[in-house]
C-alpha positions as a printed NumPy array, in Angstrom:
array([[123.11 , 156.094, 227.48 ],
       [124.566, 154.187, 229.681],
       [123.922, 153.121, 233.535],
       [126.848, 155.038, 235.603],
       [126.395, 152.341, 238.404],
       [127.838, 149.95 , 236.056],
       [131.115, 152.017, 235.322],
       [132.137, 152.823, 238.996],
       [135.347, 151.025, 238.459],
       [138.315, 152.588, 236.492],
       [138.738, 149.332, 233.748],
       [135.289, 149.319, 233.216],
       [135.312, 153.049, 232.214],
       [138.184, 152.052, 229.878],
       [135.758, 149.775, 228.065],
       [134.096, 153.127, 226.988],
       [136.751, 154.063, 224.52 ],
       [136.645, 157.673, 225.203],
       [138.218, 159.464, 222.726],
       [138.396, 163.436, 221.597],
       [138.22 , 164.97 , 217.774],
       [140.976, 167.238, 216.822],
       [142.124, 170.263, 218.551],
       [140.761, 172.824, 220.884],
       [138.534, 175.45 , 219.235],
       [137.151, 178.874, 220.886],
       [133.705, 178.907, 221.669],
       [132.571, 182.189, 220.02 ],
       [129.758, 182.948, 222.932],
       [132.215, 182.376, 225.967],
       [135.851, 182.451, 224.17 ],
       [136.038, 179.171, 226.285],
       [138.484, 176.947, 224.536],
       [136.428, 173.262, 223.58 ],
       [137.559, 170.039, 222.36 ],
       [134.904, 167.887, 221.892],
       [134.392, 163.804, 222.362],
       [134.035, 161.674, 219.585],
       [130.867, 160.165, 221.609],
       [129.154, 162.07 , 224.363],
       [128.864, 160.234, 227.684],
       [125.011, 160.318, 228.429],
       [123.541, 158.922, 231.791],
       [120.44 , 159.301, 233.994],
       [120.984, 160.755, 237.687],
       [118.894, 159.508, 240.848],
       [116.411, 161.547, 241.773],
       [117.529, 164.151, 244.504],
       [117.433, 167.781, 245.16 ],
       [118.497, 170.716, 243.723],
       [120.281, 173.132, 245.944],
       [119.929, 176.451, 243.175],
       [119.793, 177.742, 239.663],
       [122.031, 180.468, 239.026],
       [123.332, 182.614, 236.377],
       [127.186, 182.608, 235.86 ],
       [129.717, 185.345, 234.519],
       [129.49 , 183.493, 230.886],
       [125.426, 184.238, 231.109],
       [124.846, 180.616, 231.723],
       [122.512, 178.886, 233.643],
       [124.035, 176.487, 236.234],
       [121.941, 174.192, 238.658],
       [123.769, 172.566, 241.414],
       [122.608, 169.049, 242.153],
       [123.376, 167.426, 245.729],
       [124.718, 163.963, 245.075],
       [123.835, 161.296, 247.702],
       [124.75 , 157.941, 245.846],
       [127.843, 156.761, 246.553],
       [128.029, 155.203, 242.87 ],
       [127.271, 158.508, 241.571],
       [130.787, 159.512, 243.344],
       [132.744, 156.478, 242.184],
       [131.945, 156.695, 238.792],
       [132.99 , 160.486, 238.764],
       [136.344, 159.969, 240.396],
       [137.298, 157.232, 238.285],
       [136.159, 159.225, 234.985],
       [138.532, 162.312, 236.309],
       [141.31 , 159.804, 236.849],
       [140.714, 158.656, 233.046],
       [140.546, 162.009, 231.874],
       [143.721, 162.92 , 233.482],
       [145.201, 160.088, 231.969],
       [144.121, 161.006, 228.282],
       [145.023, 164.197, 228.86 ],
       [148.352, 163.023, 229.384],
       [148.54 , 161.336, 225.967],
       [147.145, 164.721, 224.041],
       [148.753, 167.478, 226.174],
       [151.078, 168.57 , 222.963],
       [148.353, 168.713, 221.148],
       [145.668, 170.492, 223.903],
       [148.332, 172.679, 225.448],
       [150.853, 172.921, 223.221],
       [153.675, 171.472, 225.296],
       [153.795, 168.216, 227.14 ],
       [152.911, 168.766, 230.728],
       [153.753, 166.278, 233.684],
       [151.074, 164.562, 234.907],
       [151.248, 165.984, 238.383],
       [150.972, 169.347, 236.779],
       [147.625, 168.37 , 234.548],
       [146.325, 166.684, 238.289],
       [146.987, 170.059, 239.683],
       [145.317, 172.168, 237.033],
       [142.499, 169.487, 236.687],
       [138.745, 170.427, 237.848],
       [136.939, 167.662, 239.433],
       [133.426, 166.859, 238.338],
       [131.693, 167.34 , 241.339],
       [132.592, 169.585, 244.575],
       [133.278, 168.952, 248.202],
       [132.21 , 171.15 , 250.798],
       [131.56 , 170.402, 254.557],
       [131.09 , 166.701, 253.748],
       [128.359, 167.611, 251.355],
       [129.089, 166.548, 247.168],
       [127.609, 168.689, 244.644],
       [127.61 , 168.567, 240.907],
       [127.122, 171.558, 238.991],
       [125.924, 171.627, 235.014],
       [124.722, 173.816, 232.227],
       [121.139, 174.427, 231.559],
       [121.035, 175.551, 227.725],
       [117.514, 175.251, 226.741],
       [115.537, 177.87 , 228.196],
       [112.346, 175.392, 227.986],
       [114.219, 172.728, 229.885],
       [115.058, 175.68 , 232.59 ],
       [111.446, 176.228, 233.284],
       [110.493, 172.612, 233.461],
       [113.762, 172.28 , 235.484],
       [112.223, 174.618, 238.759],
       [109.694, 171.934, 239.257],
       [112.513, 169.714, 240.07 ],
       [112.32 , 169.771, 243.844],
       [108.281, 168.982, 243.975],
       [107.932, 166.556, 241.437],
       [109.173, 163.399, 242.373],
       [108.543, 161.506, 239.064],
       [111.056, 164.06 , 237.282],
       [114.174, 163.014, 235.952],
       [117.546, 164.508, 234.888],
       [119.8  , 162.99 , 232.265],
       [123.043, 164.41 , 231.514],
       [125.074, 164.535, 228.467],
       [129.123, 165.152, 228.839],
       [130.227, 165.968, 225.318],
       [133.579, 167.948, 225.56 ],
       [136.138, 169.132, 227.718],
       [136.685, 172.923, 228.501],
       [140.119, 175.002, 228.908],
       [140.558, 177.813, 230.575],
       [143.494, 180.015, 231.302],
       [144.47 , 178.116, 234.418],
       [142.315, 175.366, 234.729],
       [140.645, 172.594, 232.308],
       [137.485, 170.38 , 232.881],
       [134.539, 168.118, 231.542],
       [131.443, 169.819, 230.373],
       [128.304, 168.8  , 232.037],
       [125.115, 169.78 , 230.687],
       [121.599, 169.334, 230.906],
       [120.381, 166.752, 228.508],
       [117.021, 166.279, 228.504],
       [113.941, 165.463, 231.235],
       [111.777, 162.881, 231.331],
       [109.353, 161.626, 233.94 ],
       [108.799, 158.04 , 235.223],
       [106.042, 155.735, 234.19 ],
       [105.623, 153.608, 237.096],
       [102.346, 154.74 , 237.879],
       [ 99.266, 153.277, 236.484],
       [ 95.77 , 154.667, 235.657],
       [ 94.454, 152.903, 238.773],
       [ 97.462, 155.116, 240.843],
       [ 96.114, 158.338, 239.836],
       [ 94.263, 160.639, 242.084],
       [ 93.574, 164.026, 240.87 ],
       [ 92.208, 165.212, 244.593],
       [ 95.558, 164.155, 246.469],
       [ 97.765, 165.671, 243.831],
       [ 95.921, 168.846, 244.077],
       [ 95.95 , 168.847, 248.089],
       [ 99.65 , 167.971, 247.602],
       [100.464, 170.968, 245.456],
       [ 98.129, 173.033, 247.9  ],
       [100.643, 172.059, 250.98 ],
       [103.69 , 172.892, 249.258],
       [102.16 , 176.438, 248.352],
       [101.304, 176.844, 252.235],
       [104.595, 175.425, 253.392],
       [106.732, 177.485, 250.842],
       [104.423, 180.749, 251.464],
       [103.932, 181.927, 254.95 ],
       [101.94 , 185.068, 256.188],
       [102.153, 185.807, 259.777],
       [100.219, 188.91 , 259.212],
       [ 96.794, 186.971, 258.046],
       [ 93.526, 187.368, 259.635],
       [ 92.05 , 184.232, 259.165],
       [ 89.095, 183.203, 260.916],
       [ 90.8  , 180.976, 263.275],
       [ 93.452, 183.531, 263.875],
       [ 90.919, 186.23 , 265.057],
       [ 88.973, 184.603, 267.34 ],
       [ 92.054, 183.333, 268.803],
       [ 93.416, 186.772, 269.684],
       [ 90.014, 187.778, 271.121],
       [ 90.018, 184.813, 273.408],
       [ 93.387, 185.866, 274.308],
       [ 92.403, 189.199, 275.17 ],
       [ 89.379, 188.15 , 277.102],
       [ 91.613, 186.046, 279.232],
       [ 94.187, 188.982, 279.662],
       [ 91.782, 191.519, 280.851],
       [ 90.494, 189.156, 283.527],
       [ 94.216, 188.636, 284.813],
       [ 94.997, 192.162, 284.414],
       [ 94.184, 193.337, 288.118],
       [ 95.094, 189.992, 289.672],
       [ 98.603, 190.551, 288.052],
       [ 98.93 , 193.983, 288.921],
       [ 98.694, 192.56 , 293.065],
       [101.097, 190.28 , 292.463],
       [103.337, 192.386, 290.736],
       [103.223, 194.76 , 293.628],
       [103.855, 191.705, 295.997],
       [106.989, 190.93 , 293.877],
       [108.842, 194.001, 293.545],
       [110.656, 194.05 , 296.648],
       [111.757, 190.141, 296.118],
       [113.018, 191.062, 292.698],
       [115.072, 193.811, 294.319],
       [116.663, 191.284, 296.459],
       [117.555, 188.753, 293.458],
       [119.247, 191.535, 291.036],
       [122.594, 190.174, 292.159],
       [121.897, 186.665, 291.868],
       [120.519, 187.513, 288.494],
       [123.242, 189.567, 287.338],
       [125.876, 186.65 , 288.171],
       [123.63 , 183.706, 286.115],
       [123.531, 186.203, 283.07 ],
       [127.626, 186.288, 283.532],
       [127.578, 182.372, 283.716],
       [125.462, 182.254, 280.506],
       [127.498, 184.586, 278.758],
       [130.956, 182.844, 279.362],
       [129.229, 179.509, 278.168],
       [128.331, 181.079, 274.838],
       [131.377, 182.223, 274.25 ],
       [133.047, 178.846, 275.344],
       [130.286, 177.275, 273.049],
       [131.333, 179.453, 270.212],
       [135.193, 178.682, 270.472],
       [134.228, 175.198, 270.233],
       [132.296, 175.767, 267.221],
       [135.232, 177.372, 265.533],
       [137.77 , 174.947, 265.949],
       [135.214, 172.195, 264.999],
       [134.671, 174.259, 261.639],
       [139.066, 174.761, 261.215],
       [139.379, 171.257, 261.898],
       [135.99 , 170.207, 259.245],
       [137.733, 172.615, 256.744],
       [141.172, 170.866, 257.269],
       [139.618, 167.518, 256.525],
       [138.275, 168.565, 253.532],
       [141.548, 169.827, 252.216],
       [143.283, 166.175, 252.929],
       [140.5  , 164.672, 251.229],
       [140.91 , 166.735, 247.952],
       [144.545, 165.924, 248.053],
       [144.127, 162.153, 249.042],
       [141.498, 162.064, 246.177],
       [144.208, 163.89 , 243.405],
       [146.89 , 161.843, 244.76 ],
       [144.853, 158.199, 244.228],
       [143.852, 159.667, 240.576],
       [147.468, 160.552, 239.609],
       [148.224, 157.032, 241.379],
       [145.972, 155.267, 238.887],
       [146.745, 157.306, 235.579],
       [150.66 , 156.576, 236.146],
       [149.558, 152.627, 236.769],
       [147.738, 152.661, 233.406],
       [150.375, 154.383, 231.515],
       [153.161, 152.271, 232.836],
       [151.395, 149.18 , 231.975],
       [150.659, 150.622, 228.136],
       [154.238, 151.595, 228.062],
       [154.793, 147.805, 228.835],
       [152.572, 146.59 , 226.521],
       [154.199, 148.769, 223.587],
       [157.627, 147.492, 224.51 ],
       [156.403, 144.037, 224.047],
       [155.411, 144.934, 220.685],
       [158.393, 146.635, 219.42 ],
       [160.15 , 143.439, 220.487],
       [158.139, 141.467, 218.736],
       [158.601, 143.476, 215.6  ],
       [162.004, 143.446, 215.963],
       [162.183, 139.573, 215.684],
       [160.21 , 139.898, 212.385],
       [162.655, 142.102, 210.973],
       [165.444, 138.989, 212.009],
       [163.247, 136.642, 210.344],
       [163.002, 138.758, 207.23 ]])
């Protein structure tokens, strides 16, 4: 298992010596072509929040993790660039054709998703037992997720790394002195009360409150009737003024909605721009590395030619 924070730089990732084995083979359950890594990349992500756990069209459970650590984003971004670089080398072997780096960038699906400035990671949950335990993740701060990247999936129009749940572990920082079962039970009770809200519950406090309100209301009914009779004439005089205020509020709401729509469009364009910039950076990084390797090979070729001369 690696510490992802130690591999936030492209050159650091290269030191992992990532290699793939053989040619793509079709998964019998999903009909998706996969090519496997020689050594899986296993790492633990910081405790955060799961936005959802859903089942996709291949009947696989997918959990969506909300990314909050910038170092994790850097790790994924550079890993994407490295995989595009490697894909250029294996293009003929994997896809049956020498594809340009630009084309591979266009078809490669990034590890993390970007939407409304929120970054998220989707990973597969293969183990049903782990799936049940994973449902407690958002309420158990000690529960930690360990992920594994063991292969590359190739679809009809895209290809991407296969990220899956490797295991779940728990922090061992708590000592015997720190344990307090009463606090733990109270904490779980509070969570349940927060999630399950029954507006129609007839609790003791609720009944007392309603009866008190009924007494107050009944005592004020006669006074309210007199006040209403006196205010009827005044309300007739202010109808036109009320209509004007209502129209002004409606116009303000329309302006506000228009501003919100424009801001959303701007935000969407910013996300689209960020996506293209990220792909451009990855392509540039991969291109530079390929050029450096070509120069190294050229040096080796010259060296061999010199040896031939001396024979």
